[in-house]
C-alpha angles and dihedrals in degrees: 000000000000093000092049091049093049090052120029102015095048090046089052092049093049090049091053089050091051091052092049090051090048095238112185099200131034126193121195123194108225132166143238084241088091089070093055107167095345111142092222127052094186110138088218096059097066089205114139137172107180112190100185137058089243092054091049093049090048092053091049091048091050090055091045092052094047097047094045095044093045089052093051100040096250122142113235139184129183111212108213103208118202124204103334124203141160136060117060095320120152100199110053123097090252094055089050091049094049092047091052092048095050096044098038089239124149118258114222109226107198121215092349089296093284094141117102124215140188104235120197126183118239091234090057091050091050092049092049093049089047092053088048091067089068096047112105091208132031130170125250090257131018129189115225106199138109097250091237134093133221124195120245089230090055092054093048093047092050092048090052089061087071095032108032090165093066111129118223129200121189119227137172120227137155109254143145104282100199129026123172129158119239097223102180093112091046090053091049090057103036107020120220101347115196106237126197117242119230094214090054093048095052096077089053088066090077 
């Protein structure tokens, strides 16, 4: 019940508030989790395979936002964030690695780190969304990712250069093996945006 309230019900309430305040444009922060194991991450394909509860709720919320805004003549865009990192987050792989390093805890490395992810820095996301405010037209959904993947094993290896004492424990768990943003729409709108690179950011954690 609490999870449903913090997702669908709150989104519905915010939409009602936006309508009452005569908001002309509505942005929703969604997630690449809606794609799951789908082979394509094109916003135009509308082909999703969410594997997690979070992904399923994000997909439902996107539908809710679109239907509501369309009915009330509000422009809306759902930003599908890929693997976010940076800032003071408590959920990214870097935050987990830092916590394990500081507290001497064991880091669980799933499936030998073979999965590949599209990592995007929170500052890049903030800049892109800020720029979106000045765009006359935006699509119904827009991927926010770099369009490139980095292996989990690469991230862990790079981190161990600044924390060689990091303890690893191998585990096996079902997960999305490959996740990369299709950024053709993003490039059409913003051109060649200069993204930060997670492997280049790791040494700055010292």
